[in-house]
C-alpha positions in Angstrom: 1.8 -0.3 -20.1 2.2 0.2 -16.4 0.1 -2.0 -14.2 -0.1 -2.2 -10.4 -2.0 -5.2 -9.0 -2.9 -5.4 -5.4 -3.6 -8.6 -3.5 -4.0 -9.9 0.0 -6.9 -7.9 1.3 -10.0 -9.3 3.0 -11.6 -9.6 6.4 -9.7 -9.6 9.7 -10.7 -9.4 13.3 -9.5 -6.5 15.5 -6.0 -7.2 16.6 -5.4 -9.4 13.6 -3.0 -9.1 10.7 -3.1 -8.9 6.9 -0.3 -8.5 4.4 -1.0 -6.6 1.2 1.1 -7.0 -1.9 1.3 -4.8 -5.0 3.0 -6.2 -8.1 4.3 -3.6 -10.6 4.9 -4.3 -14.3 5.7 -2.1 -17.3 8.0 0.1 -15.3 11.5 -0.1 -13.9 10.6 -0.9 -10.3 14.1 -0.1 -9.1 13.8 3.5 -10.1 10.4 4.3 -8.5 9.2 5.3 -5.0 6.1 3.4 -3.9 3.2 4.2 -1.6 0.0 2.9 -0.1 -3.1 5.0 0.3 -6.4 4.1 1.7 -9.9 5.5 1.4 -12.7 4.8 3.9 -16.4 5.2 2.9 -17.3 8.9 2.7 -13.7 10.0 3.3 -10.9 11.2 1.2 -8.0 9.1 0.0 -5.1 9.4 2.4 -1.5 8.4 2.4 -0.7 5.4 4.7 2.9 4.7 4.0 5.7 5.3 1.5 9.0 3.8 0.6 11.7 5.3 -1.5 14.0 3.7 -4.0 16.6 3.7 -1.3 14.3 2.0 1.2 13.5 5.0 3.4 10.0 4.7 4.8 7.4 7.1 6.2 4.1 6.4 7.9 1.0 8.3 8.8 0.7 8.6 12.6 -2.4 6.3 13.0 -0.4 3.3 11.7 3.0 3.9 13.1 4.2 0.9 15.0 1.5 -1.3 13.5 2.1 -1.2 9.7 5.4 -1.9 7.9 6.0 -1.1 4.2 8.7 -3.0 2.4 9.8 -3.7 -1.2 11.4 -6.5 -3.1 13.0 -5.1 -6.2 13.8 -8.5 -7.7 10.0 -9.3 -7.7 8.9 -5.7 -8.5 6.6 -5.9 -5.5 5.8 -3.6 -2.6 4.2 -5.0 0.6 2.2 -3.6 3.5 2.3 -5.7 6.6 -0.6 -4.7 8.8 -0.6 -5.8 12.4 -2.8 -5.0 15.4 -5.6 -4.1 13.0 -8.3 -1.8 14.2 -11.9 -1.3 13.0 -10.8 2.2 11.8 -8.3 0.6 9.4 -11.3 -0.6 7.3 -10.9 1.0 3.8 -10.0 0.3 0.2 -6.2 0.3 0.0 -4.4 1.5 -3.1 -0.8 1.2 -4.2 0.6 4.0 -6.2 3.7 5.3 -7.9 4.8 7.8 -10.5 6.9 7.7 -13.6 10.5 8.6 -12.9 10.6 10.3 -16.3 7.5 12.6 -16.4 5.9 12.2 -12.9 2.7 10.7 -14.3 0.9 8.9 -11.4 -0.2 5.3 -11.6 -2.7 3.6 -9.3 -3.7 0.1 -8.6 -7.4 -0.9 -8.8 -7.7 -1.0 -5.0 -8.3 -3.8 -2.6 -10.8 -4.0 0.3 -9.6 -4.4 3.8 -12.4 -4.9 6.4 -11.6 -5.2 10.1 -14.6 -6.4 12.1 -15.5 -8.8 14.8 
């Protein structure tokens, strides 16, 4: 059974930092691309950042230069380092991947990030 478990969310002040982690189990982590999405209240779920098996990364424009996605294949974990946080970064953040065999998507349970003074 594939599980994605996020951690590291919480409350931060504008300009502050948080690091999200997503631990994967039940799947060969070295064979899967990973991504972070976020969903703010009343809005759709949008892609934030992605990282391929080979370590290639992509970011949505609003987070470029502030967020960094990385992965540790030995730990089966993907990270999202979020710096210079803004109020508009407030959202539930989800990590996601897909089966390398059939493309079935998997999602974590989501974790709240709140940026407020």
